[in-house]
C-alpha positions as CSV (number, residue, x, y, z in Angstrom):
1,I,-17.8,-13.3,-49.3
2,G,-21.0,-13.6,-47.3
3,L,-20.9,-14.4,-43.5
4,N,-22.1,-18.0,-44.1
5,A,-19.3,-18.7,-46.5
6,T,-16.7,-16.9,-44.4
7,V,-17.5,-18.7,-41.2
8,C,-17.9,-22.1,-42.9
9,A,-14.6,-21.9,-44.8
10,W,-12.9,-20.8,-41.5
11,A,-14.4,-23.8,-39.7
12,K,-13.2,-26.2,-42.3
13,G,-9.7,-24.9,-42.0
14,E,-9.8,-25.6,-38.3
15,A,-10.7,-29.3,-38.8
16,K,-7.0,-30.2,-39.3
17,I,-6.1,-28.5,-36.0
18,R,-9.0,-30.4,-34.3
19,R,-7.7,-33.7,-35.5
20,G,-4.1,-32.9,-34.5
21,L,-5.3,-32.0,-31.0
22,N,-7.3,-35.2,-30.7
23,T,-4.2,-37.2,-31.7
24,T,-2.2,-35.5,-29.0
25,I,-4.5,-35.9,-26.0
26,C,-6.6,-39.0,-26.8
27,S,-6.5,-42.0,-24.5
28,S,-7.6,-45.5,-25.5
29,A,-8.3,-46.5,-21.9
30,K,-11.8,-47.6,-21.1
31,N,-13.9,-46.9,-18.1
32,K,-14.2,-50.2,-16.3
33,H,-14.9,-48.9,-12.8
34,S,-18.3,-47.4,-12.7
35,R,-18.7,-48.2,-9.0
36,Q,-16.0,-45.7,-8.3
37,L,-17.7,-42.7,-10.0
38,E,-19.3,-41.5,-6.7
39,T,-15.8,-41.3,-5.2
40,L,-14.6,-39.5,-8.2
41,R,-17.4,-36.9,-8.0
42,R,-16.7,-36.4,-4.3
43,E,-13.0,-35.8,-5.0
44,S,-13.6,-33.4,-7.8
45,R,-16.0,-31.3,-5.9
46,Q,-13.6,-31.1,-2.9
47,V,-10.8,-29.9,-5.1
48,A,-13.0,-27.6,-7.2
49,M,-14.2,-25.6,-4.3
50,T,-10.7,-25.3,-2.6
51,A,-9.3,-21.8,-2.1
52,V,-12.3,-20.0,-3.7
53,E,-12.3,-16.4,-2.6
54,P,-14.8,-13.5,-3.0
55,G,-14.8,-12.2,-6.5
56,C,-14.0,-15.6,-8.0
57,A,-16.3,-17.7,-10.1
58,K,-17.9,-20.6,-8.3
59,Y,-20.2,-21.5,-11.2
60,V,-19.7,-21.5,-15.0
61,E,-22.4,-22.0,-17.6
62,I,-21.8,-22.9,-21.2
63,M,-24.7,-22.9,-23.7
64,K,-24.2,-24.1,-27.3
65,V,-26.9,-22.7,-29.7
66,P,-27.1,-23.8,-33.3
67,L,-28.7,-21.1,-35.5
68,H,-31.3,-21.2,-38.2
69,P,-29.8,-20.4,-41.7
70,G,-29.5,-16.7,-42.4
71,T,-29.9,-15.5,-38.7
72,C,-26.2,-15.3,-37.7
73,T,-25.8,-11.6,-38.4
74,K,-29.1,-10.7,-36.6
75,V,-28.1,-12.7,-33.5
76,S,-24.6,-11.3,-33.5
77,E,-25.8,-7.7,-33.7
78,Y,-28.4,-8.3,-30.9
79,M,-25.9,-9.8,-28.5
80,L,-23.3,-7.1,-29.1
81,N,-25.5,-4.0,-29.3
82,D,-28.9,-4.6,-27.8
83,P,-29.5,-3.7,-24.1
84,N,-30.8,-7.2,-23.6
85,G,-27.7,-8.9,-25.1
86,L,-24.3,-9.3,-23.4
87,E,-24.6,-5.9,-21.8
88,Y,-27.6,-7.2,-19.8
89,T,-25.9,-10.4,-18.7
90,Q,-22.7,-8.5,-17.6
91,A,-24.8,-6.1,-15.5
92,Q,-26.5,-8.8,-13.4
93,T,-25.7,-9.4,-9.7
94,G,-23.1,-12.1,-9.3
95,N,-21.9,-12.1,-13.0
96,I,-18.1,-12.1,-13.4
97,S,-17.8,-12.3,-17.1
98,A,-20.0,-13.2,-20.2
99,T,-18.8,-13.8,-23.7
100,S,-20.4,-14.9,-27.0
101,N,-18.4,-16.9,-29.5
102,L,-19.0,-18.2,-33.0
103,Y,-18.1,-21.3,-34.9
104,A,-19.4,-23.4,-37.8
105,T,-19.7,-27.2,-37.5
106,E,-18.2,-29.4,-40.2
107,E,-21.7,-29.6,-41.7
108,G,-21.7,-25.8,-42.0
109,V,-24.2,-25.1,-39.1
110,E,-23.4,-21.7,-37.5
111,T,-23.4,-22.0,-33.8
112,I,-23.1,-19.5,-31.0
113,V,-21.5,-20.5,-27.7
114,F,-22.4,-18.4,-24.6
115,V,-19.9,-18.7,-21.7
116,S,-20.7,-16.9,-18.4
117,E,-18.9,-17.0,-15.0
118,W,-20.9,-16.4,-11.8
119,E,-20.2,-16.0,-8.1
120,S,-22.8,-18.7,-7.4
121,K,-25.2,-21.0,-9.2
122,E,-28.1,-19.3,-7.4
123,E,-27.3,-16.0,-9.1
124,F,-27.1,-17.6,-12.5
125,E,-30.5,-19.2,-11.9
126,A,-32.0,-15.8,-10.8
127,Y,-30.6,-14.3,-14.0
128,S,-32.0,-17.0,-16.2
129,V,-35.6,-16.2,-15.2
130,S,-35.1,-12.4,-15.0
131,E,-37.0,-9.9,-17.1
132,G,-34.3,-9.6,-19.7
133,R,-34.4,-13.3,-20.4
134,T,-38.2,-13.6,-20.5
135,N,-39.3,-10.4,-22.2
136,E,-40.6,-10.1,-25.8
137,S,-37.3,-8.9,-27.2
138,W,-35.5,-12.1,-26.0
139,K,-38.3,-14.3,-27.1
140,E,-38.0,-12.8,-30.6
141,I,-34.3,-13.4,-30.9
142,A,-34.7,-16.9,-29.5
143,K,-36.7,-17.8,-32.6
144,S,-33.3,-17.9,-34.4
145,F,-32.1,-20.7,-32.2
146,V,-32.4,-24.3,-33.2
147,L,-33.8,-26.3,-30.3
148,P,-32.8,-28.1,-28.2
149,T,-29.8,-26.2,-27.1
150,K,-27.0,-27.8,-25.0
151,F,-26.4,-26.4,-21.5
152,V,-23.4,-27.4,-19.3
153,G,-23.1,-26.1,-15.7
154,M,-19.6,-26.4,-14.2
155,E,-17.6,-25.7,-11.1
156,P,-14.2,-24.0,-11.8
157,M,-11.1,-25.6,-10.3
158,G,-10.1,-23.5,-7.3
159,G,-12.2,-20.5,-8.4
160,V,-11.5,-18.2,-11.4
161,T,-10.6,-14.6,-10.7
162,H,-11.8,-12.5,-13.6
163,T,-9.1,-10.0,-14.8
164,P,-9.3,-7.8,-17.9
165,A,-7.1,-8.7,-20.9
166,P,-3.6,-7.5,-20.4
167,G,-3.2,-4.0,-21.9
168,G,-6.8,-4.1,-23.2
169,K,-5.8,-6.7,-25.8
170,A,-8.6,-7.9,-28.0
171,I,-9.7,-11.6,-27.9
172,G,-9.2,-13.0,-31.4
173,F,-9.6,-16.8,-30.8
174,V,-11.3,-19.0,-28.3
175,V,-10.8,-22.7,-27.6
176,L,-13.1,-25.0,-25.6
177,V,-11.8,-28.6,-24.8
178,E,-14.0,-31.2,-23.0
179,M,-12.3,-34.4,-21.8
180,A,-13.7,-37.2,-19.7
181,M,-11.5,-38.6,-16.9
182,L,-10.8,-42.1,-15.7
183,P,-12.1,-43.0,-12.2
184,N,-10.1,-41.6,-9.3
185,S,-8.3,-39.2,-11.5
186,A,-10.1,-35.9,-10.7
187,A,-8.1,-34.9,-7.7
188,K,-4.8,-35.5,-9.4
189,V,-5.7,-33.7,-12.5
190,S,-7.1,-30.8,-10.5
191,Q,-4.0,-30.5,-8.4
192,Y,-1.8,-30.6,-11.5
193,M,-3.7,-27.9,-13.4
194,L,-3.8,-25.6,-10.4
195,H,-0.3,-26.1,-8.9
196,D,2.1,-27.7,-11.4
197,P,4.3,-25.3,-13.5
198,N,3.0,-27.2,-16.6
199,G,-0.6,-26.7,-15.7
200,L,-2.7,-23.5,-16.1
201,E,0.4,-21.5,-15.1
202,Y,2.1,-22.7,-18.3
203,T,-0.8,-21.8,-20.5
204,K,-1.2,-18.3,-19.0
205,A,2.5,-17.6,-19.5
206,Q,2.4,-18.2,-23.3
207,Q,2.7,-15.4,-25.7
208,G,-0.8,-14.3,-26.9
209,N,-2.8,-16.0,-24.1
210,I,-5.4,-13.7,-22.5
211,S,-6.9,-16.2,-20.0
212,A,-7.1,-19.9,-19.3
213,T,-9.4,-21.8,-16.9
214,S,-10.2,-25.4,-16.0
215,N,-13.7,-26.4,-15.0
216,L,-15.5,-29.6,-13.8
217,Y,-18.9,-31.1,-14.5
218,T,-20.5,-34.5,-14.4
219,T,-22.4,-35.9,-17.4
220,E,-25.9,-37.5,-17.2
221,E,-24.1,-40.8,-17.3
222,G,-22.1,-40.0,-14.2
223,V,-18.8,-39.3,-16.0
224,D,-16.7,-36.5,-14.5
225,T,-15.3,-34.2,-17.2
226,I,-12.8,-31.4,-17.3
227,V,-13.3,-28.4,-19.5
228,F,-10.4,-26.1,-20.6
229,F,-11.5,-22.7,-21.7
230,N,-8.8,-20.5,-23.2
231,K,-8.8,-17.0,-24.8
232,W,-6.1,-16.0,-27.2
233,E,-5.1,-12.9,-29.2
234,S,-5.0,-14.9,-32.4
235,R,-5.2,-18.4,-33.8
236,D,-1.5,-18.4,-34.6
237,A,-0.8,-17.8,-30.9
238,F,-2.8,-20.8,-29.9
239,I,-1.2,-23.0,-32.5
240,A,2.3,-22.0,-31.3
241,Y,1.2,-22.9,-27.7
242,N,-0.3,-26.3,-28.8
243,D,3.0,-27.1,-30.6
244,S,5.2,-26.0,-27.7
245,E,7.4,-28.2,-25.6
246,G,5.0,-28.0,-22.6
247,R,2.2,-29.6,-24.7
248,R,4.0,-31.9,-27.1
249,S,7.0,-33.4,-25.5
250,N,6.9,-32.7,-21.8
251,E,6.8,-35.9,-19.8
252,S,4.7,-34.7,-17.0
253,W,2.0,-33.5,-19.4
254,K,2.1,-36.9,-21.2
255,E,1.7,-38.7,-17.9
256,L,-1.3,-36.5,-17.0
257,A,-2.9,-37.3,-20.3
258,T,-3.1,-41.0,-19.3
259,H,-5.9,-40.0,-16.9
260,F,-8.2,-38.9,-19.8
261,V,-10.5,-41.3,-21.6
262,G,-11.9,-41.3,-25.1
263,I,-11.8,-38.7,-27.7
264,P,-12.0,-35.1,-26.5
265,T,-14.6,-32.6,-27.8
266,I,-12.7,-29.6,-29.2
267,T,-14.4,-26.4,-30.3
268,L,-12.4,-23.7,-31.9
269,M,-14.3,-20.3,-32.0
270,R,-14.0,-16.6,-32.6
271,P,-15.7,-14.0,-30.4
272,L,-18.7,-12.2,-31.9
273,G,-17.6,-9.1,-33.7
274,S,-14.3,-10.5,-34.9
275,F,-15.8,-10.8,-38.4
276,A,-17.0,-7.2,-38.5
277,D,-14.5,-6.1,-41.1
278,E,-15.7,-8.9,-43.5
279,I,-19.4,-8.1,-43.3
280,T,-21.1,-5.4,-45.3
281,P,-24.7,-4.1,-44.7
282,R,-26.1,-5.9,-47.7
283,E,-24.9,-9.3,-46.5
284,T,-27.0,-11.7,-44.4
């Protein structure tokens, strides 16, 4: 099976999971208090920057890049093996971690998601205009990208200490969940995720979890949004976690979900390289 068929078929299989997650954490509440958004932003920034220590991420950047048909293998090989790929990003001053992940939309469009954590926004900005992101090699691979790409810059809740995967375990599955919050909810949601036993602590304690972070950003419309970014050993491990008591029937989690508004955006991905055994040199 070619890479296109493999990734697209995998993505279609995740659609049921996506719909199930939406049913679990959707809220029908509407945002009727736009005048309170400035207060919300101020609260979220205050909580987000609390207890940030050296070596922790203070800025997280997500870039979603749709690819032109037939370019997925080329881009994957570049990011994994070229000196200007992930290796270049990870070597930059202030970088804490950098990953590339792959998914296919329901329309079959292959998309790469770059996620990088930085000690400061300024160091990310310096990286984005550095030689390795403006040279001819990068310009050539960028021809495979379908413009415009989507950039989201975020502040992690409380800072995110980067630690290697326990026992060197390989990342097999990545989940990105974006949820808008009701006005005056950011502080409560942040405190819950950082300090409640059913928050990030619960996710990180699950079998097969490698890392879990919560991040904040504000949309162009002024809506503050929380982003959960989780790495897992396998899809099965994530499904077991999603069906667990702490995420299905726990009353404190249900109460927290009342602070979210609208339908969440859920992206289920695999890290680049996880399809290596399914790709032969003659496939494109």
